C-alpha positions as CSV (number, residue, x, y, z in Angstrom):
1,M,-48.0,-6.1,-44.4
2,S,-44.6,-7.8,-45.0
3,G,-43.1,-4.4,-45.9
4,M,-43.9,-2.8,-42.5
5,P,-41.0,-2.6,-40.1
6,S,-41.1,-4.7,-37.0
7,L,-41.8,-3.3,-33.6
8,G,-38.2,-4.0,-32.5
9,S,-36.8,-2.2,-35.6
10,W,-39.1,0.8,-34.9
11,R,-37.8,1.0,-31.3
12,R,-34.2,0.9,-32.3
13,W,-34.7,3.6,-34.9
14,R,-36.5,5.8,-32.2
15,R,-33.6,5.3,-29.7
16,Q,-31.0,6.2,-32.4
17,A,-32.9,9.3,-33.4
18,T,-33.3,10.4,-29.8
19,A,-29.6,9.9,-29.2
20,R,-28.7,12.0,-32.2
21,V,-31.0,14.8,-31.0
22,I,-29.5,14.7,-27.5
23,H,-25.9,14.8,-28.8
24,A,-26.7,17.6,-31.2
25,A,-28.4,19.6,-28.4
26,W,-25.4,19.0,-26.1
27,R,-23.0,20.3,-28.7
28,R,-25.0,23.5,-29.1
29,I,-25.1,23.9,-25.3
30,Q,-21.3,23.4,-25.1
31,Q,-20.8,26.0,-27.8
32,A,-23.2,28.5,-26.2
33,G,-21.7,27.9,-22.7
34,T,-18.0,28.2,-23.7
35,I,-16.4,31.4,-22.4
36,T,-14.4,33.4,-25.0
37,A,-13.2,37.0,-25.4
38,D,-16.3,37.9,-27.3
39,T,-18.8,36.7,-24.6
40,A,-20.1,38.7,-21.7
41,A,-18.5,36.3,-19.3
42,G,-15.1,36.8,-21.0
43,R,-15.3,40.5,-20.8
44,R,-15.5,40.4,-17.0
45,F,-11.9,39.2,-16.9
46,A,-9.0,41.7,-16.4
47,A,-7.7,40.3,-19.7
48,F,-9.0,37.5,-22.0
49,G,-6.9,37.1,-25.1
50,P,-8.2,36.3,-28.6
51,G,-8.5,32.6,-29.5
52,S,-8.7,31.7,-25.8
53,L,-11.6,29.8,-24.2
54,I,-12.9,28.2,-21.1
55,A,-14.8,25.0,-22.1
56,F,-18.3,24.2,-20.9
57,P,-19.2,23.0,-18.4
58,V,-17.1,25.4,-16.4
59,G,-16.0,24.9,-12.8
60,A,-16.0,27.6,-10.2
61,V,-15.1,31.0,-11.8
62,Y,-15.1,34.2,-9.8
63,G,-12.9,37.2,-9.1
64,E,-12.6,37.6,-12.9
65,Q,-11.4,41.2,-12.6
66,W,-8.2,40.0,-11.0
67,I,-7.5,37.2,-13.6
68,E,-5.6,37.6,-16.9
69,I,-5.7,34.9,-19.6
70,G,-3.3,35.3,-22.6
71,D,-3.9,34.5,-26.3
72,G,-4.7,31.1,-27.7
73,T,-5.1,29.5,-24.3
74,M,-7.6,26.7,-23.5
75,L,-9.0,25.8,-20.1
76,G,-10.7,22.4,-20.3
77,E,-14.1,21.3,-18.9
78,Q,-14.8,21.7,-15.2
79,V,-11.7,23.8,-14.7
80,S,-11.9,26.3,-11.7
81,V,-10.1,29.6,-11.9
82,C,-10.7,31.7,-8.8
83,A,-9.3,34.9,-7.3
84,G,-10.0,35.4,-3.6
85,M,-11.6,33.1,-1.0
86,M,-15.1,33.8,-2.4
87,P,-16.9,36.2,-4.7
88,G,-17.0,39.7,-3.6
89,Y,-13.5,40.1,-2.1
90,D,-11.5,43.3,-3.0
91,L,-8.0,42.1,-3.9
92,G,-6.6,45.5,-4.8
93,P,-5.7,47.2,-8.1
94,D,-3.5,44.5,-9.6
95,S,-4.2,41.0,-11.1
96,V,-3.4,38.1,-8.8
97,L,-3.7,35.3,-11.4
98,R,-1.9,35.5,-14.8
99,I,-2.0,32.7,-17.3
100,G,0.2,33.1,-20.4
101,D,-0.3,32.6,-24.1
102,R,-1.0,29.2,-25.7
103,C,-1.4,27.3,-22.4
104,V,-3.6,24.2,-22.0
105,I,-5.1,23.6,-18.5
106,G,-6.4,20.0,-18.2
107,R,-9.9,19.0,-17.3
108,G,-11.0,19.3,-13.7
109,S,-8.0,21.4,-12.6
110,H,-8.2,24.1,-9.9
111,I,-6.1,27.3,-9.9
112,V,-6.9,29.3,-6.8
113,A,-5.1,32.6,-6.4
114,H,-5.1,35.0,-3.5
115,H,-1.8,36.8,-3.7
116,S,0.1,36.0,-6.9
117,I,0.2,33.1,-9.4
118,D,2.2,33.5,-12.6
119,I,1.9,30.8,-15.3
120,G,4.2,31.4,-18.3
121,D,3.5,30.9,-22.0
122,D,3.1,27.4,-23.4
123,V,2.5,25.7,-20.1
124,Y,0.5,22.4,-20.4
125,T,-1.1,20.5,-17.5
126,G,-2.8,17.1,-17.3
127,P,-6.2,16.8,-15.7
128,Y,-6.9,17.4,-12.0
129,V,-4.0,19.6,-11.3
130,Y,-4.2,21.9,-8.2
131,I,-2.3,25.2,-8.0
132,T,-2.6,27.6,-5.1
133,D,-0.7,30.4,-3.4
134,Q,-2.4,30.1,0.0
135,N,-2.3,27.6,2.8
136,H,-3.8,27.2,6.2
137,S,-1.7,28.4,9.2
138,Y,-1.3,26.3,12.4
139,A,0.9,28.6,14.4
140,D,-1.6,28.5,17.4
141,P,-1.9,24.8,18.5
142,D,-4.9,25.6,20.6
143,L,-7.0,27.3,17.9
144,P,-8.8,25.3,15.2
145,I,-6.7,25.5,12.0
146,G,-9.6,26.6,9.9
147,R,-10.0,29.7,12.0
148,Q,-6.4,30.8,11.8
149,W,-5.4,33.4,9.3
150,P,-4.0,31.7,6.2
151,V,-0.5,32.3,4.8
152,N,0.2,33.5,1.2
153,A,3.3,32.9,-0.9
154,P,3.7,33.7,-4.6
155,V,3.8,30.9,-7.2
156,S,5.6,31.0,-10.5
157,I,5.6,28.4,-13.3
158,G,8.0,28.9,-16.1
159,A,7.2,28.9,-19.8
160,G,7.1,25.6,-21.6
161,T,6.6,23.5,-18.5
162,W,4.4,20.4,-18.4
163,L,2.5,19.3,-15.2
164,G,1.3,15.7,-15.2
165,T,-2.0,14.4,-14.0
166,G,-2.8,15.2,-10.3
167,V,0.2,17.4,-9.7
168,I,-0.2,19.7,-6.6
169,V,1.8,23.0,-6.6
170,L,2.0,24.5,-3.1
171,P,2.4,28.1,-2.1
172,G,5.9,29.5,-2.6
173,A,6.8,27.1,-5.4
174,V,9.0,28.4,-8.2
175,I,9.2,26.1,-11.2
176,G,11.7,26.9,-14.0
177,R,11.3,26.8,-17.8
178,N,10.7,23.6,-19.7
179,V,10.3,21.4,-16.6
180,V,8.5,18.1,-16.6
181,V,6.6,17.4,-13.3
182,A,5.6,13.7,-13.0
183,A,2.0,12.8,-12.4
184,G,1.0,12.9,-8.7
185,S,4.0,15.0,-7.6
186,V,3.7,17.7,-4.9
187,V,5.9,20.7,-5.7
188,R,7.3,23.1,-3.1
189,G,10.4,25.3,-3.1
190,E,12.4,26.2,-6.1
191,I,13.1,24.0,-9.2
192,G,15.5,25.1,-11.9
193,D,15.1,25.0,-15.7
194,R,15.1,22.0,-18.0
195,C,14.7,19.1,-15.6
196,V,12.3,16.3,-14.7
197,V,11.0,16.1,-11.1
198,A,8.9,13.5,-9.3
199,G,7.8,12.5,-5.9
200,V,6.3,13.9,-2.7
201,P,7.9,16.3,-2.3
202,A,9.1,16.6,-5.9
203,R,12.9,16.1,-6.5
204,V,15.0,16.3,-9.6
205,I,15.4,12.9,-11.1
206,K,16.7,13.9,-14.5
207,G,18.5,17.1,-15.8
208,F,19.7,18.5,-19.1
209,D,23.3,19.2,-19.9
210,P,24.2,20.9,-23.2
211,E,27.1,18.5,-23.7
212,T,25.7,15.2,-22.6
213,G,21.9,15.8,-23.0
214,W,19.3,14.4,-20.6
215,T,20.9,12.4,-17.8
216,R,19.5,10.9,-14.6
217,S,20.3,12.8,-11.4
218,G,21.5,11.2,-8.2
219,S,20.9,14.2,-6.1
220,G,17.4,13.3,-5.1
221,Y,17.8,9.5,-4.8
222,P,21.5,8.4,-4.1
223,S,22.3,5.0,-5.3
224,A,23.3,2.1,-3.0
225,E,26.7,2.1,-4.6
226,A,27.3,5.7,-3.8
227,V,26.2,5.2,-0.1
228,L,28.5,2.2,0.3
229,S,31.4,4.1,-1.2
230,E,31.0,6.8,1.3
231,V,30.9,4.3,4.2
232,L,34.0,2.5,3.0
233,A,35.9,5.7,2.6
234,A,35.2,6.6,6.2
235,D,35.7,3.0,7.5
236,P,37.8,1.0,5.0
237,S,38.6,-1.8,7.4
238,P,36.2,-4.7,7.5
239,S,37.3,-5.4,11.1
240,G,35.9,-2.1,12.2
241,S,39.3,-0.7,13.3
242,G,38.7,2.5,11.5
243,S,36.9,5.5,12.8
244,G,33.8,5.0,10.6
245,P,30.3,5.7,11.8
246,A,28.5,3.1,13.9
247,L,25.2,1.9,12.6
248,P,22.2,3.6,14.4
249,E,20.0,1.2,16.3
250,S,17.0,2.8,14.5
251,V,18.3,1.6,11.2
252,L,19.2,-2.0,12.1
253,P,17.9,-3.3,15.5
254,E,20.3,-5.4,17.6
255,S,17.9,-8.3,17.5
256,V,18.6,-9.0,13.8
257,L,22.4,-8.8,14.1
258,P,24.1,-12.3,13.8
259,E,25.9,-13.3,17.0
260,S,29.1,-14.0,15.0
261,V,29.2,-10.4,13.9
262,L,28.7,-9.0,17.4
263,A,31.3,-11.4,18.9
264,G,33.9,-10.6,16.4
265,S,33.5,-6.8,16.4
266,A,36.4,-4.8,17.9
267,V,34.1,-2.0,19.0
268,E,31.0,-2.0,21.1
269,E,28.7,-1.3,18.1
270,P,29.5,-2.7,14.7
271,S,30.1,-0.3,11.8
272,L,28.0,-0.4,8.6
273,A,31.0,-1.7,6.7
274,D,31.2,-4.6,9.1
275,L,27.6,-5.6,8.5
276,L,27.9,-5.2,4.7
277,L,31.1,-7.1,4.4
278,T,30.8,-9.9,7.0
279,A,29.6,-13.2,5.6
280,V,26.8,-14.8,7.6
281,P,26.4,-18.6,7.3
282,L,23.2,-19.6,5.7
283,E,22.3,-21.9,8.6
284,Q,22.6,-18.9,11.0
285,S,20.3,-16.7,8.9
286,L,17.5,-19.3,8.9
287,R,15.4,-19.8,11.9
288,E,13.8,-23.1,12.8
289,P,10.1,-23.2,11.9
290,R,7.9,-22.7,14.9
291,L,5.2,-25.5,15.2
292,T,1.7,-24.5,16.2
293,D,-1.3,-26.5,17.2
294,R,-2.5,-26.2,13.7
295,D,0.7,-27.8,12.3
296,S,0.7,-30.7,14.8
């Protein structure tokens, strides 16, 4: 009896064997459910290049006859590729969604085309990217937005571009070649070639120059030094005697301006140069602490 396995060992062996069977079965299901050019599902597309696949489990896939997928392209698990608002729409004779060769579309991404979406060759995306060429209209303020006719605008993504995790590409966006779009960015409008963009909405933060290479761009986010230089150029006198712009009240409320600055200003409203260059004594910048019943 000493050679017999214990009950605990038998249960562990049974769990491991069950896990191996489940994983093997899941791999077979994944292989069987993957869409390729040789499967019946792949043949429903307007074009489905050799070596391309849509991994299982797939997301929403419909309007295949208006979708083209190039060669060697991979769409990850739970990726949705759709043409039209819902299955059964007639979108005309031409394709409305075109994905190029050797692209990789990240897990859980959605590409929803109604009018025209062009994705170039060698475009990679992170997971959960959303690309669409249609948006709701709100022209009539009295009509529910969901009942107003949507607006279409073509989308183009240049070859070699990389879209980070969670990027949203809005209708009308035109992205150039070899562009990096930072994670979480929202892209609208036109973006040139060979640059890095980030933000909501996305702006160029780095560009490529053949002579200097990759350099940070100040067009989207001007530095404080650049802003101050512009102010001093317009109003070089610390006394405010120049014709520089006065500081808007919305930027710096009057309640926070030191009395010494207000009293010494030669104009009714102090300029931004005055505020930046006038020294404020430390004792004036600190308020006396307010005692409460809890402190007493």
